[in-house]
N, C-alpha and C positions, 0 to 999 in steps of 0.2 A: 714365349710372349703370347698372351691370349688375345690376339687381335686378328681381324680378317677371318672370323669364324663363319661357318655356314649354319644358320639356325640360331637358336637362342643362346648357345654357348659352345665352348670347345668340346669335341668328342673325347671319350676315353681312349687312350692309345697313343701311338707315336705320330699318326697322321690324321689330318682332318678329312673325313670321308668325302670323296667327290671333288676335292681340291687338289691342285698340283702338289707333288711331293716336295717338301721344303728341303733346303740345304742349310747346314749349320753356318752361322756367321753372325755379324752384328752390323747394323746400319745406323747406330747411334753416333753422335759426334765423338771423334777421337778414337774410335775402335774399328773403323770399317776395314782397315788394311794394316796387316803387320809388316813392318819394314824388313826386307830380306836380310838375313845374316849371312854374308858371303865371306866369312873369315875374319870376324872382328877379333881384336886383341884387347886384353884387360891388364892393367898394371896397378898394383897396390902400393900406396905411399910407404908402407912399412916393409916393402920387398916381398919376395916369394912369388910363387906361381899362382896367378889368379885366373888362368884360362878356363877353369870349370864354370866361372860365372857367365861366360859367353860362348860356350862350346856347342850350344844347340841341343844339349842332352838334358832333359828335365830331371833325371835321377842322379846326376852328379852335382856335387855341392862344393863351393869354395867357402872356406872359413879360415881366417887368420889365427895366429897363435895368441895375440894379445886381446884383452877385453876392449869393448868399444870405448873410444875417446874422441872428443871433439877435435876435428882436424884430420882424422883418418879419411882417406879418399881412395876411390877406384876411378881410374881414368881409362876410358874406352877409345880405341882407335878404330873407326868404322871402315878404314881402308880408302874411302872416297866420301865426298860430301853426300849426305842423305837429308831428306826433308821429313820432319816428324813433329808431332804435337803432344805426344804422351810417352812417358817412360814408366815401365812397371818393373819392380824388384820382386821376384818370386822366391820365397824361402821354402817352397815345397811344404812338407808337413812339420818342419822344424818349429816348435812352439816357443823357443827361447832366443833365437838369434835375430829377431826383427830389429832393425835400427830404431832408436828412440826418436830420431829426428835427422833430417838430411836436407841438403840443397842440391840442385841440379844446375850446372853451368855448361855452356857450349862454346866451342871455338872452331874456327875454320883452319887455323894453322898450328894449334897446340900451344901457343904462347899467349895470345891475347884472349882472355876469358870474359872480361866484362863482369857485370853484375849477374847473380844467379837468376835463372828464368823461372825457378820454382822453389818453394820451401815446403817441406812436409814434416808433420809431427804426428805422433800416434803410432800404434803397432798393429800389424795384421799380417796374415800369411802372405798376401800380395799387397804391396804398397804402390800406389799410383801417384805420379806427378803429371799434372795436366797444365799446359801453357800454350801461349800463342805459337803458331807454327814457326819452326826454325829450320834453317838449312846449315848443316855443319858436319865436319868430319870427326871432331873430338867431343866427347861428353865426359863430364866429371861429376861424380856423386861424392859429396863430402859430408861427413857426420857433423852434427851440431850439438850433440849431447853425449854424455858418458853412459855406459851400461855395465852391468855386472859380468856379462859374458861376451865373447866375440860375436860379431854379426855374421850372418850366414846368407849366402846367395846361391840358389839353385840355377837361376836363369834371369838375365836382364833382357827385356824386350822393349822395342820401340814401335810406335804406331803412328799412322798418318790418317787424315780424313779421306784421302783418296789413295788409289793404288800406286805402287812403286813400279816405275818402268823396268827396274832390274828384276822384279818378280815376274812370274809367269801370268800373263793376262789371258785368261781363258775366254774363248770366243763366245761360249754359251752364257757368260756373265757380262757381256758387253751391254752398256746402257742403250746403244743405238744399233739396230740391225736393219739394213735396207738392201733390197735386191736379192734376198736369199732367205731361206727359212732358218730360224733359230732351233738348233737341235738340243738334245739333252747333254751332248758332250762336244759338239762342234756346230758349225754352220752347214747349211746345204751349199751347193755350188753357187758362188756369187758370179753374176754376169757383169758386163762392163757398166760401171757406175754404181754397182753394189758396194756396200761398205759395212764395217763394224766400227763402233766408236766407244771410247772410254773417256769419262770426264775426270778432270782434275788429277791427272797422272803426274807424279813427282819424278823429276830427273835430277839426280844429285851428282852423277859422275863428272869428273873434270875432263876425262878423255872423250873423244868423239863417240865411242861405243859402236856396237854392232846390232843391227836388227836381225833377229832370227824368227822365222815363221814356220810352223808345222802345217803343211798343206797337202792337198790331194787334187790332182788334175787329170782329166781324161784325155788330154791331148789338145791343148788350146792352139798349138801352132806358134809360129814366131810372132813376137810383138806383144804378148800378154805380160802384164806386170801387175804387181801390188805396190802401191805408193803409200808411204807413211806421211800423213799430212798433220800439221799442228794447228789447233785452235779453230778448225772448221773443215768441212768436207772439201772446200776449195782453198784451204790454207796453204801455208808454205810447205813445200815438199822437203822432208828431212832425209828420205831414203827412197830409192826405187829398186825393187827386187824383181828380177825376171822370173817368170813362172815356168818351170820345166814340166815336161810330161812325166808324171810319177808312175804311170802305168795303169791309171784308173781312178775313179772317184772314191774308191775305198783303199787305195794304196797311198799311205802317208809317208812324207819325207820332210826333213828339216832343211831349209835353205837360209843362207845368211848373206848380208851385205853390210859394208861399213857405212855409217852415217857420213854425210858430206862434211859436217862440222859439229862441234859439241852442242848439245841441247841441255840447258839448265833451267831450273825453276819448275813451275807447275803449268801444264798445258792439257787441254782436251786433245785426244789423239784419235785419228781416224786411219784405218787401213782400207784403201780404196782400190777396187779392182778395175782394170782397164784392158781392152784389146779384143774382146770377143763376147758372144752371147753367153758362153760358159767359160769362166776363167779358172776358178779354183774354189774348193771348200777349205775352210780355215779351222784348225783345231786350237792353236794358241799362238801368241807372239810375245817376245821379250826384247828389251834393249839393254844390253850390257856387254862388257868386253869378255 
């Protein structure tokens, strides 16, 4: 993207001279965050093993035996409710197996599907269906046109406008950092009242979940905690994680605690330090079972 350049135009090469080193990604609507695939399953309406379509390996491909026909479908079980607004069907470099047309439907229980949330026509190596944000456990892709050859899927991906709580929320990518320095790969040591915040985080799991934080502490003593708060730095406390002495500010450890109750929907998330002038540095956090 040729924006934010220094001078009259972008420099030749990988980086803009004198500007911060960029990191790969996308902040356009619908592609900011890929929904974590934590063991999705796929079933083909014609039978057979369709696991290659959702195995997380780009080089494997699912292809049924029969040519494309209207009504053929792939049904995805995401294992738990996820929030998303874009679906991508990636056929790799296969130039023949792109669906001629398909719909996307979603369901919370695998029985009530309602009307399709998207209809797609045309052929390309990667085909996108973009729709209003939905939260569902099941996704169905159904062909609407016939074709001369079977359709091919190397990988199905889902995206959301904000990060997924079940994915790893890296501290250096937090939208809000207060009371500590933002490092290249982690925060500096946060003092009492210091925090990191992530906006529009999607919670889709039905179970209460577990907060896990990778942290480093030089010995805060008793009473130091990290609190997960929702919708504001003073918002509802979803979890309280005691901070142990990890052996130093460069000694990283992972610590976990169960959430008090299930959190669903989309929330701004803040991890707030409390208890001492120096509580802990934070590398990342995640909320999942």
